[in-house]
C-alpha positions as CSV (number, residue, x, y, z in Angstrom):
1,M,99.0,108.5,83.1
2,N,99.7,107.1,79.6
3,V,102.9,108.3,78.1
4,A,103.8,108.3,74.5
5,G,106.9,109.8,72.8
6,H,109.6,109.7,70.2
7,G,113.0,111.1,69.7
8,L,114.8,109.5,72.7
9,L,117.5,112.1,72.8
10,R,118.3,111.6,69.2
11,P,117.7,114.1,66.3
12,N,114.1,114.3,65.2
13,R,114.4,115.0,61.5
14,F,110.8,116.1,61.1
15,S,110.5,118.5,64.1
16,P,110.1,122.2,63.3
17,T,111.5,123.0,66.7
18,A,114.8,121.1,66.2
19,F,117.9,123.2,67.0
20,R,119.5,125.1,64.2
21,P,123.1,124.1,63.2
22,S,125.7,125.2,65.6
23,R,128.2,127.8,64.6
24,V,130.6,127.1,67.5
25,P,133.6,124.8,67.3
26,F,133.1,121.2,68.4
27,G,133.8,120.8,72.1
28,Y,133.6,124.5,73.0
29,I,132.1,124.3,76.5
30,E,131.1,127.9,77.3
31,S,129.2,128.6,74.1
32,I,125.8,130.1,73.8
33,L,123.3,127.5,72.7
34,P,122.4,126.0,70.4
35,F,124.9,123.3,69.9
36,A,123.6,121.3,67.0
37,E,121.0,119.0,68.4
38,K,123.0,115.9,67.4
39,L,126.0,117.2,69.3
40,L,123.9,118.0,72.4
41,I,122.5,114.5,72.4
42,S,125.9,113.0,72.0
43,R,127.1,114.9,75.1
44,I,124.2,113.6,77.1
45,R,124.5,110.1,75.8
46,E,128.2,110.0,76.8
47,R,127.2,110.8,80.4
48,A,124.3,108.3,80.7
49,P,125.6,104.7,81.3
50,R,123.2,101.8,80.5
51,R,122.4,99.5,83.4
52,R,120.8,96.2,83.9
53,G,117.2,96.0,82.7
54,I,117.9,98.4,79.7
55,A,118.2,96.3,76.5
56,M,118.3,99.5,74.4
57,G,118.7,103.0,75.6
58,I,119.6,106.3,73.8
59,G,120.2,106.0,70.1
60,D,117.1,104.4,68.5
61,D,113.5,105.3,68.0
62,C,112.4,103.6,71.3
63,A,114.2,102.4,74.4
64,I,113.7,98.7,75.2
65,L,113.2,97.9,78.9
66,Q,113.2,94.5,80.5
67,I,110.7,94.5,83.4
68,P,111.6,91.8,86.0
69,A,109.4,88.7,85.8
70,G,106.4,88.8,88.2
71,N,106.4,92.6,88.3
72,Q,104.1,95.3,87.0
73,T,105.3,98.5,85.4
74,L,105.0,101.9,87.1
75,V,105.0,105.0,84.8
76,T,105.0,108.6,86.0
77,T,105.6,112.0,84.4
78,D,106.3,115.5,85.8
79,F,107.1,118.9,84.4
80,S,109.8,121.3,85.7
81,L,109.0,124.7,84.2
82,E,111.2,127.8,84.6
83,G,109.3,130.4,86.5
84,V,106.9,127.8,88.1
85,H,109.2,125.2,89.6
86,F,112.5,127.0,89.5
87,R,114.2,130.2,88.6
88,R,117.7,130.4,87.1
89,E,118.6,133.3,89.3
90,W,117.8,131.3,92.4
91,H,118.6,127.7,91.6
92,P,122.0,126.4,90.4
93,P,121.6,124.3,87.2
94,D,122.7,121.1,88.9
95,A,120.0,121.6,91.6
96,V,117.4,122.1,88.8
97,G,118.4,118.8,87.2
98,H,118.4,117.0,90.6
99,R,115.0,118.4,91.5
100,C,113.6,117.5,88.0
101,L,114.5,113.8,88.5
102,T,113.4,113.8,92.2
103,R,109.8,114.7,91.1
104,G,109.5,111.5,89.2
105,L,111.4,109.2,91.6
106,S,109.3,110.4,94.5
107,D,106.2,109.1,92.7
108,I,107.8,105.7,92.3
109,A,108.7,105.7,96.0
110,A,105.1,106.5,97.0
111,M,104.0,103.2,95.4
112,G,106.8,101.2,97.0
113,G,108.4,100.7,93.6
114,T,111.9,100.3,92.2
115,P,112.9,102.9,89.5
116,L,114.4,101.5,86.4
117,A,114.7,104.2,83.7
118,A,114.1,107.9,83.2
119,F,113.2,109.8,80.0
120,L,114.0,113.5,79.7
121,S,112.3,115.8,77.3
122,L,114.2,119.1,77.4
123,A,113.2,122.4,75.6
124,L,115.9,125.1,75.8
125,P,115.9,128.8,74.8
126,Q,118.5,129.7,72.1
127,N,120.4,132.1,74.3
128,L,121.1,129.6,77.1
129,R,124.8,128.8,77.8
130,Q,125.9,125.2,77.1
131,S,127.6,125.2,80.6
132,W,124.1,125.6,82.2
133,V,122.8,122.5,80.3
134,D,125.9,120.5,81.2
135,Q,125.4,121.3,84.9
136,F,121.7,120.5,84.7
137,V,122.5,117.1,83.2
138,K,125.2,116.5,85.8
139,G,122.8,117.1,88.6
140,L,120.2,114.8,87.1
141,L,122.7,112.0,86.4
142,T,124.4,112.3,89.8
143,L,121.1,111.5,91.5
144,A,120.4,108.8,88.8
145,D,123.7,107.2,89.5
146,R,123.1,107.2,93.2
147,L,119.8,105.4,92.8
148,K,120.9,103.2,89.9
149,V,118.5,104.7,87.4
150,T,119.3,104.8,83.7
151,L,118.6,107.9,81.5
152,A,117.3,105.8,78.6
153,G,116.0,108.5,76.2
154,G,113.8,111.5,75.8
155,D,113.6,114.4,73.3
156,T,115.1,117.8,72.7
157,A,113.6,121.0,71.2
158,Q,114.1,124.7,71.1
159,S,112.0,126.7,73.5
160,P,110.6,130.1,72.5
161,G,110.9,131.2,76.2
162,G,112.4,129.6,79.3
163,V,113.6,126.1,80.1
164,L,111.0,123.3,80.1
165,A,111.9,119.8,81.3
166,D,109.6,116.9,81.4
167,I,110.8,113.8,83.3
168,V,109.2,110.4,82.8
169,V,110.3,107.6,85.2
170,V,109.5,103.9,84.6
171,G,109.7,101.5,87.6
172,S,108.5,98.1,88.7
173,V,106.6,96.7,91.6
174,P,105.7,93.1,92.5
175,K,102.4,92.2,90.7
176,G,99.4,93.3,92.7
177,K,101.5,94.8,95.5
178,A,101.7,98.5,94.5
179,I,100.8,100.8,97.4
180,R,97.9,103.1,96.4
181,R,96.1,106.1,97.8
182,S,92.8,104.4,98.0
183,D,93.2,101.7,100.7
184,A,93.3,103.7,103.9
185,R,90.8,102.4,106.5
186,P,89.3,103.9,109.7
187,G,91.6,103.2,112.7
188,D,94.8,103.3,110.6
189,G,97.6,105.4,111.9
190,I,99.0,108.3,109.8
191,Y,102.8,108.6,109.5
192,V,105.3,110.8,107.8
193,T,108.9,110.4,106.9
194,G,111.6,112.9,107.7
195,T,110.7,116.5,108.6
196,L,108.4,118.9,106.8
197,G,108.3,122.5,105.7
198,G,112.0,123.0,104.9
199,A,111.6,123.5,101.2
200,A,108.7,125.9,101.5
201,A,110.4,128.0,104.2
202,A,113.5,128.3,102.0
203,L,111.3,129.3,99.0
204,K,109.8,132.1,101.1
205,L,113.3,133.4,101.9
206,L,114.1,133.4,98.2
207,F,110.9,135.4,97.4
208,S,112.0,137.9,100.1
209,G,115.2,138.6,98.2
210,R,117.6,136.5,100.3
211,K,120.5,134.8,98.6
212,L,120.8,131.3,100.0
213,R,123.7,128.9,100.3
214,T,122.6,125.6,98.9
215,A,124.5,123.7,101.6
216,D,122.4,125.4,104.3
217,F,119.0,124.5,102.6
218,P,119.5,121.0,101.1
219,R,115.9,120.0,101.5
220,H,114.9,122.7,99.0
221,F,117.8,122.5,96.6
222,Y,118.6,118.8,96.7
223,P,115.6,116.8,98.1
224,T,116.0,113.1,98.6
225,P,113.3,110.8,97.1
226,R,112.5,108.1,99.6
227,I,112.9,105.1,97.4
228,E,114.5,102.9,100.0
229,V,111.8,103.7,102.6
230,G,108.9,103.1,100.2
231,R,110.4,99.8,99.1
232,W,111.0,98.6,102.7
233,L,107.5,99.5,103.7
234,L,106.1,97.5,100.8
235,E,108.3,94.5,101.5
236,K,107.2,94.4,105.2
237,G,103.5,94.8,104.3
238,L,103.1,97.7,106.8
239,V,101.3,100.2,104.6
240,S,97.6,100.5,103.6
241,A,97.9,103.8,101.6
242,M,100.7,106.2,100.7
243,I,101.5,109.4,98.7
244,D,104.5,111.6,98.3
245,L,104.5,115.1,99.8
246,S,105.0,117.3,96.8
247,D,102.1,119.7,97.2
248,G,102.0,119.9,101.0
249,L,100.6,117.7,103.9
250,S,97.2,119.3,103.9
251,T,96.7,118.8,100.2
252,D,98.4,115.4,99.8
253,L,96.7,113.8,102.9
254,G,93.5,115.1,101.5
255,H,94.1,113.1,98.3
256,I,94.4,109.9,100.4
257,C,91.2,110.6,102.3
258,E,89.3,111.5,99.1
259,E,90.5,108.4,97.2
260,S,89.9,106.1,100.3
261,G,86.5,107.6,101.3
262,V,87.7,108.3,104.8
263,G,88.5,111.2,107.1
264,A,91.6,112.0,109.2
265,E,92.6,113.6,112.5
266,V,96.0,115.1,112.6
267,Q,97.7,116.2,115.8
268,A,99.5,119.6,115.1
269,E,102.0,119.1,117.9
270,A,103.1,115.7,116.4
271,V,104.0,117.1,112.9
272,P,107.8,117.1,112.6
273,C,108.9,120.6,111.6
274,A,112.2,120.9,109.6
275,E,115.2,122.9,110.7
276,I,116.9,125.1,108.1
277,G,119.7,127.6,107.6
278,K,122.7,128.7,109.7
279,P,122.2,129.3,112.6
280,V,119.8,126.4,112.5
281,R,116.2,127.3,113.2
282,K,112.9,125.4,113.2
283,V,110.4,126.4,110.5
284,D,106.9,127.7,111.4
285,L,104.2,125.0,111.7
286,Q,102.3,126.5,108.7
287,F,105.2,125.5,106.4
288,A,105.1,122.0,107.7
289,L,101.3,121.7,107.3
290,H,100.9,123.3,103.9
291,G,104.3,123.7,102.2
292,G,105.2,121.6,99.2
293,D,108.4,120.2,97.6
294,D,109.5,118.1,100.6
295,Y,109.2,114.9,98.7
296,E,108.7,113.0,102.0
297,L,106.1,110.3,102.2
298,V,102.8,110.3,104.2
299,F,101.3,106.8,104.7
300,T,98.8,105.0,106.7
301,A,99.3,101.7,108.5
302,P,96.6,99.4,109.9
303,R,96.0,99.3,113.7
304,G,98.2,96.6,115.3
305,K,101.0,97.0,112.8
306,R,104.3,98.0,114.5
307,V,105.9,100.9,112.4
308,P,109.5,101.5,113.5
309,S,110.6,105.0,114.3
310,R,113.4,104.9,111.7
311,V,113.6,103.2,108.3
312,A,116.6,103.2,106.0
313,G,118.2,106.0,108.1
314,V,115.0,108.2,107.9
315,D,112.9,109.1,110.9
316,I,109.2,108.0,110.9
317,T,106.7,110.0,112.9
318,R,103.1,109.1,113.8
319,I,100.9,112.3,113.3
320,G,97.4,111.1,113.6
321,R,94.7,108.5,112.6
322,I,92.2,107.8,109.9
323,T,88.5,108.3,110.8
324,R,85.1,107.3,109.3
325,N,83.5,110.8,109.1
326,K,85.3,111.9,105.9
327,Q,86.4,115.2,107.4
328,V,90.1,116.1,107.9
329,I,90.6,117.6,111.3
330,L,93.6,119.3,112.9
331,T,93.8,119.3,116.7
332,N,96.1,121.3,119.0
333,P,97.5,120.5,122.4
334,E,94.6,122.4,124.1
335,G,92.1,120.0,122.4
336,T,90.7,122.5,119.9
337,A,89.9,121.0,116.6
338,V,89.6,122.8,113.2
339,K,89.0,121.7,109.7
340,F,92.4,120.9,108.1
341,R,91.7,122.4,104.7
342,P,94.0,121.8,101.7
343,Q,96.2,124.9,101.4
344,G,99.1,123.4,99.5
345,W,100.0,124.0,95.9
346,E,97.4,123.3,93.2
347,H,97.9,124.4,89.5
348,F,95.2,126.7,88.1
349,K,93.8,127.4,91.6
350,P,93.3,131.2,92.2
351,R,95.9,132.4,94.7
352,T,94.7,134.6,97.5
């Protein structure tokens, strides 16, 4: 997706949505927003160190990135919208920031890339506490620091409603080597990283009215983008096609099959179901098949390629194979086969 922007976390003099001047004393942490936009940007800028590959970050009209020689640029963008992707009454602000960045980083991982810089556009309602924003930024930057990604710019505005955050992540991949969705071939094995369904199962508990401890449901509140796994798979040349599991296995595997012009056969008993909560319990298979927000990877590997059972500390499980007939089939241990229809998340799709 082509991405254009301005502002880069600096005051936008011509924006009608710019924050009104703050009436609170400088440095007062627990104030109701708005801080003056310039002060808000300064607070974010202080917390966002510049790293190698960033010639110019926050503070000018554009960031200047240095893409490594012999590499191509990867660009992805993802919304995090209050009421759609998170709720303030359910999700701590640092988890919202963490999940916001994870959405972009997971796309980079799915192509075997290395993330370089992130750009955050943040629209905030006027009655939001500054402490919420500080914790949101802390969660985002903690993950960025862990994966050596620089917050290099973005934009700020006043929202007429809830919190809206758009993350753009720029990465790099060796020229001509990016792993795509469109290169799966009949006979390829199908594999997933980690375990599936933990995020969706936690979300169902939240909808039921349960209060959840974040430490007991880390795959929902603090998912891990599989950057190291994706990069390793690319370096070893093991993968023919790959996608991240943001919308659910049935939906995302369907994208690979559609783009590659192939079908798939998935063995239900092979799908690794997540364990959640305390006491720990395994999630229902339906969450693993159709639940989203796991941010694991599903990939295909050509026949004859030896895929290890563990990469970068993450379990790898074979769950099926690619077929010629362009249908996606789910089989059970008794040998019964049914169509594996996409039932994961899709925006604008009527919900039944």
